[in-house]
C-alpha positions as CSV (number, residue, x, y, z in Angstrom):
1,X,-14.5,31.6,27.1
2,X,-15.6,30.5,30.5
3,X,-17.2,27.3,29.2
4,X,-14.0,26.0,27.6
5,X,-12.3,23.0,29.2
6,X,-9.2,23.3,31.3
7,X,-6.5,22.5,28.8
8,X,-4.0,21.2,31.3
9,X,-1.9,19.5,28.7
10,X,-0.8,22.8,27.5
11,X,-2.5,24.6,24.7
12,X,-1.8,28.3,24.3
13,X,-4.3,31.1,24.5
14,X,-7.2,31.3,22.1
15,X,-5.4,33.8,19.9
16,X,-2.1,35.4,20.6
17,X,-3.7,38.8,20.9
18,X,-5.7,37.8,24.0
19,X,-2.8,37.9,26.4
20,X,-3.0,41.1,28.5
21,X,0.5,42.2,27.6
22,X,-0.2,42.1,23.9
23,X,-3.3,44.0,23.0
24,X,-4.8,47.2,24.3
25,X,-8.2,46.0,23.1
26,X,-8.0,42.7,25.0
27,X,-11.3,41.3,26.1
28,X,-9.7,40.2,29.3
29,X,-11.5,40.7,32.6
30,X,-8.8,43.2,33.4
31,X,-8.8,46.7,32.2
32,X,-6.5,47.5,29.3
33,X,-2.9,48.1,30.4
34,X,-1.1,51.4,29.9
35,X,1.9,49.8,28.4
36,X,2.2,48.7,24.8
37,X,4.8,46.9,22.6
38,X,5.8,47.4,19.0
39,X,5.8,44.9,17.5
40,X,3.4,43.0,19.8
41,X,5.2,40.6,22.1
42,X,3.8,37.5,20.4
43,X,5.3,38.7,17.1
44,X,8.6,39.2,18.8
45,X,8.4,35.6,20.2
46,X,7.6,34.3,16.7
47,X,10.6,36.2,15.4
48,X,12.9,34.6,17.9
49,X,11.7,31.1,17.0
50,X,12.3,32.0,13.3
51,X,15.8,33.2,14.1
52,X,16.7,30.0,16.0
53,X,15.3,27.9,13.1
54,X,17.6,29.8,10.8
55,X,20.6,29.8,13.2
56,X,20.5,26.0,13.7
57,X,19.5,25.2,10.1
58,X,16.6,23.2,11.5
59,X,14.9,21.0,8.9
60,X,12.5,19.2,11.3
61,X,10.6,21.6,13.6
62,X,7.7,20.9,16.1
63,X,5.6,23.5,17.9
64,X,3.9,22.3,21.0
65,X,0.7,24.2,21.9
66,X,0.3,25.4,18.3
67,X,-3.4,26.5,19.0
68,X,-4.5,28.5,16.0
69,X,-1.4,27.6,14.0
70,X,-0.2,31.2,13.8
71,X,3.4,30.4,14.5
72,X,3.3,27.7,11.9
73,X,1.9,30.2,9.4
74,X,4.6,32.7,10.4
75,X,7.4,30.1,9.7
76,X,5.8,29.1,6.4
77,X,5.4,32.7,5.2
78,X,8.9,33.7,6.2
79,X,10.3,30.9,4.1
80,X,12.2,29.2,6.8
81,X,14.1,26.3,5.2
82,X,12.2,23.6,7.0
83,X,11.4,20.3,5.4
84,X,8.9,19.0,8.0
85,X,6.9,21.4,10.2
86,X,4.7,19.9,12.9
87,X,2.1,21.5,15.2
88,X,0.7,19.7,18.2
89,X,-2.1,20.9,20.4
90,X,-4.5,19.3,23.0
91,X,-7.5,21.0,21.5
92,X,-8.6,19.0,18.4
93,X,-11.6,21.3,17.7
94,X,-9.4,24.4,17.5
95,X,-7.0,22.6,15.2
96,X,-9.9,21.7,12.9
97,X,-11.0,25.3,12.9
98,X,-7.5,26.6,12.2
99,X,-6.2,24.0,9.6
100,X,-6.8,26.5,6.7
101,X,-3.7,28.4,8.0
102,X,-1.3,25.6,6.9
103,X,-2.7,25.4,3.4
104,X,-0.5,26.5,0.5
105,X,-1.2,30.0,-1.0
106,X,-1.2,31.0,-4.6
107,X,2.3,32.2,-4.2
108,X,3.4,28.7,-3.2
109,X,2.1,27.3,-6.5
110,X,3.7,30.1,-8.6
111,X,7.0,29.8,-6.8
112,X,7.4,26.1,-5.8
113,X,9.9,25.2,-3.1
114,X,13.2,23.5,-4.1
115,X,12.8,20.7,-1.6
116,X,9.8,18.7,-0.3
117,X,8.0,20.5,2.5
118,X,5.3,18.9,4.6
119,X,3.2,20.6,7.3
120,X,1.4,18.4,9.8
121,X,-1.0,19.2,12.7
122,X,-1.9,16.7,15.4
123,X,-4.0,16.5,18.5
124,X,-1.8,15.5,21.4
125,X,-0.4,16.3,24.8
126,X,3.0,17.6,25.8
127,X,2.8,15.1,28.7
128,X,3.2,12.2,26.2
129,X,5.9,11.4,23.7
130,X,5.3,10.1,20.2
131,X,7.9,7.9,18.3
132,X,7.4,9.9,15.1
133,X,8.9,13.1,16.6
134,X,12.0,11.9,18.4
135,X,15.3,13.6,17.6
136,X,13.8,16.6,15.8
137,X,16.1,19.5,15.1
138,X,14.1,22.0,17.1
139,X,11.0,22.0,19.3
140,X,9.3,25.2,20.5
141,X,7.1,25.5,23.6
142,X,5.9,29.1,23.3
143,X,3.9,30.3,26.3
144,X,2.7,26.8,27.1
145,X,4.2,25.7,30.5
146,X,2.1,28.2,32.5
147,X,-1.0,26.5,31.3
148,X,0.0,23.0,32.6
149,X,-1.6,21.4,35.6
150,X,1.0,20.1,38.1
151,X,1.1,16.5,36.9
152,X,1.6,17.5,33.3
153,X,4.2,20.1,34.2
154,X,6.1,17.4,36.1
155,X,5.9,15.0,33.1
156,X,6.8,17.6,30.5
157,X,10.7,17.7,31.0
158,X,11.1,14.0,30.7
159,X,8.9,13.9,27.5
160,X,10.6,16.9,25.9
161,X,14.2,16.4,26.8
162,X,14.5,12.8,27.8
163,X,12.3,11.1,25.2
164,X,11.8,13.4,22.2
165,X,15.3,14.8,22.8
166,X,15.5,17.5,20.1
167,X,18.9,19.1,19.2
168,X,17.4,22.5,20.3
169,X,14.4,23.4,22.4
170,X,12.8,26.8,23.1
171,X,10.7,27.4,26.1
172,X,9.1,30.8,26.8
173,X,6.8,31.9,29.6
174,X,5.6,35.2,31.1
175,X,8.0,37.0,33.5
176,X,6.2,37.6,36.7
177,X,8.7,40.3,37.7
178,X,7.3,42.4,34.9
179,X,3.7,42.2,36.1
180,X,4.0,45.3,38.3
181,X,4.0,47.4,35.1
182,X,0.4,46.4,34.3
183,X,-1.4,48.8,36.6
184,X,-4.8,47.1,36.6
185,X,-3.6,43.5,36.7
186,X,-4.9,41.3,39.5
187,X,-3.6,37.7,39.7
188,X,-2.3,36.2,36.5
189,X,-2.3,37.6,33.0
190,X,-4.7,35.0,31.6
191,X,-7.5,33.1,33.2
192,X,-6.0,29.7,32.3
193,X,-2.5,30.3,33.7
194,X,-1.8,28.0,36.6
195,X,1.3,30.0,37.7
196,X,3.6,32.7,36.5
197,X,7.3,32.5,37.3
198,X,9.8,35.1,38.2
199,X,13.1,35.1,36.3
200,X,14.8,33.4,39.3
201,X,12.1,30.7,39.4
202,X,12.3,30.0,35.6
203,X,16.1,30.0,35.5
204,X,16.2,27.6,38.5
205,X,13.7,25.2,36.8
206,X,15.4,25.3,33.4
207,X,18.9,24.8,34.8
208,X,17.7,21.7,36.7
209,X,16.2,20.2,33.5
210,X,19.3,21.1,31.5
211,X,21.6,19.4,33.9
212,X,19.4,16.4,34.3
213,X,19.0,15.6,30.6
214,X,22.3,16.8,29.1
215,X,21.6,20.2,27.7
216,X,23.2,23.6,27.8
217,X,20.8,26.4,28.6
218,X,20.9,30.2,28.1
219,X,18.3,32.8,28.9
220,X,16.9,35.8,27.0
221,X,14.2,38.4,27.6
222,X,11.5,39.2,25.0
223,X,9.5,42.4,24.9
224,X,11.4,45.2,26.6
225,X,9.6,47.5,29.0
226,X,9.8,51.3,29.1
227,X,13.1,53.0,29.8
228,X,13.9,52.8,33.5
229,X,12.3,49.4,34.0
230,X,15.3,47.3,33.0
231,X,15.6,45.9,36.5
232,X,12.3,44.1,36.0
233,X,13.5,42.2,32.9
234,X,11.3,41.8,29.8
235,X,7.6,40.9,29.4
236,X,8.4,37.3,28.4
237,X,11.4,35.2,29.1
238,X,13.0,32.5,27.0
239,X,15.2,29.5,27.8
240,X,17.2,28.1,24.9
241,X,18.3,24.5,25.4
242,X,21.1,23.1,23.2
243,X,21.8,19.4,23.4
244,X,25.3,18.7,24.7
245,X,26.7,16.0,22.4
246,X,29.6,15.4,24.7
247,X,27.3,14.0,27.3
248,X,26.0,10.5,26.6
249,X,22.5,10.3,28.1
250,X,21.1,6.7,28.2
251,X,17.7,6.5,26.4
252,X,17.2,2.7,26.0
253,X,15.1,1.1,23.3
254,X,11.7,2.1,24.8
255,X,8.9,2.8,22.3
256,X,6.4,5.5,23.1
257,X,3.9,4.5,20.5
258,X,2.0,7.1,18.3
259,X,-0.6,8.7,20.6
260,X,-1.0,11.9,18.7
261,X,-4.0,12.0,16.4
262,X,-3.6,13.4,12.8
263,X,-5.7,16.5,12.1
264,X,-4.3,17.5,8.7
265,X,-1.2,17.0,6.6
266,X,-0.2,19.2,3.6
267,X,2.5,18.6,1.1
268,X,3.6,21.9,-0.5
269,X,4.4,22.0,-4.3
270,X,8.1,21.8,-5.0
271,X,10.3,21.7,-8.0
272,X,13.6,19.8,-7.7
273,X,16.5,22.1,-8.7
274,X,19.5,20.2,-10.3
275,X,22.0,23.1,-10.4
276,X,24.5,23.6,-7.6
277,X,24.6,26.6,-5.3
278,X,27.7,27.9,-7.0
279,X,26.0,27.7,-10.4
280,X,23.0,29.7,-9.0
281,X,25.4,32.4,-7.8
282,X,27.2,32.6,-11.2
283,X,23.9,32.8,-13.1
284,X,22.8,35.6,-10.8
285,X,26.1,37.5,-11.2
286,X,25.8,37.1,-15.0
287,X,22.3,38.5,-14.9
288,X,23.3,41.5,-12.8
289,X,26.3,42.3,-14.9
290,X,24.1,42.4,-18.0
291,X,21.6,44.7,-16.3
292,X,24.3,47.0,-15.1
293,X,26.0,47.2,-18.4
294,X,22.9,48.3,-20.3
295,X,22.8,52.0,-21.3
296,X,20.2,54.2,-19.6
297,X,17.9,55.1,-22.4
298,X,16.6,58.2,-20.6
299,X,20.1,59.7,-20.5
300,X,20.4,59.6,-24.4
301,X,19.2,62.4,-26.6
302,X,17.2,61.2,-29.6
303,X,19.2,63.2,-32.1
304,X,22.6,62.4,-30.7
305,X,24.6,59.3,-31.9
306,X,25.1,56.6,-29.3
307,X,28.8,55.9,-28.7
308,X,29.5,52.2,-28.7
309,X,32.1,51.4,-26.1
310,X,33.5,47.9,-26.5
311,X,36.2,48.3,-23.8
312,X,36.0,46.0,-20.8
313,X,33.9,47.3,-17.9
314,X,34.4,46.6,-14.3
315,X,31.9,46.6,-11.5
316,X,32.5,46.7,-7.7
317,X,31.7,43.5,-5.9
318,X,30.3,45.5,-3.1
319,X,27.7,46.9,-5.5
320,X,26.8,43.5,-6.7
321,X,26.6,42.1,-3.2
322,X,24.1,44.8,-2.2
323,X,21.6,43.3,-4.7
324,X,19.2,41.4,-2.5
325,X,19.0,38.3,-4.7
326,X,22.7,37.7,-4.8
327,X,23.2,38.5,-1.1
328,X,20.6,35.8,-0.3
329,X,22.4,33.2,-2.4
330,X,25.9,34.0,-1.1
331,X,25.3,35.0,2.5
332,X,28.8,36.6,2.7
333,X,31.1,38.6,0.5
334,X,33.8,35.9,1.1
335,X,31.6,33.3,-0.4
336,X,30.9,35.5,-3.5
337,X,34.7,36.0,-4.0
338,X,35.5,32.4,-3.5
339,X,32.9,31.3,-6.2
340,X,34.0,34.0,-8.7
341,X,37.7,33.1,-8.3
342,X,37.1,29.6,-9.4
343,X,34.9,30.7,-12.4
344,X,35.4,32.1,-15.8
345,X,34.9,35.6,-14.4
346,X,38.1,37.7,-13.8
347,X,38.6,39.8,-10.7
348,X,40.7,42.9,-10.6
349,X,44.1,42.7,-9.0
350,X,42.8,44.2,-5.7
351,X,40.0,41.6,-5.8
352,X,37.3,44.3,-5.2
353,X,35.8,44.4,-8.7
354,X,34.8,42.1,-11.5
């Protein structure tokens, strides 16, 4: 690794499992730490990004410092409802080596998406804006700022918040307060880190950027330590920036050009669905009612006659809602009741059964 260039424009580590806090078998120059995380901290960070994509219903998502495209693969595999997923990294060779990770799998052809979905990787720097990616729904910068040389760190807020200006931005970085829990750590956690900030340092930096560019910011820890170390915070720290629409931030008509170089773009198979969300719910309810109304053949004796009961049957909505497919379609019990009330199905007087 020593012969790699200094990626001052902000690529992440060569593989998420090479950070000292994440893998007992790390090939770091430091001895393996005596603290472990389950799941690994990088997986927890990916999970947080996925949660934010879901929370804000983000359709256009960009990940700066995508490196081996593992976060992109995570978002693809977890079926986030994204329409355009973009990864940008300064290391074009690494993107070439990792482009297989954004390819569709057999599952994607057997179960096409219902809307067009495109995944793009590009070589580019977080210190430059690109016209194609302004006003995205969400941009993530996961463990990237600590790799930036001073001039790129200084340019990054203007590019991210002032020029690209996403609705939501996620920035994570190691928490230096936590480093005392790594008994054999000397210096920083990774050879390419230019700095590591305490919680106070990070919150001060993020608050300044939020106020300057019209964002609200909140903070969260990722990767809790052992019991009794809560005063040190978590292994990693996250700032969540949400654009404040009540503040009008002048942007002008400046064009930034298209400096990012395309590495690969993939369009996933999709099949346009013409039925409404309400119809999908009703079809699923009808299918479940049919399944639940079928006699259990294993409970019938071969020589005993089967009683045919034509009387109306009722089924608890709670039981139906516990079925994973219906729950995914409805989201809430209130939504299920609302759809059923306006359909041909009849609810009981108390509204709890169908």
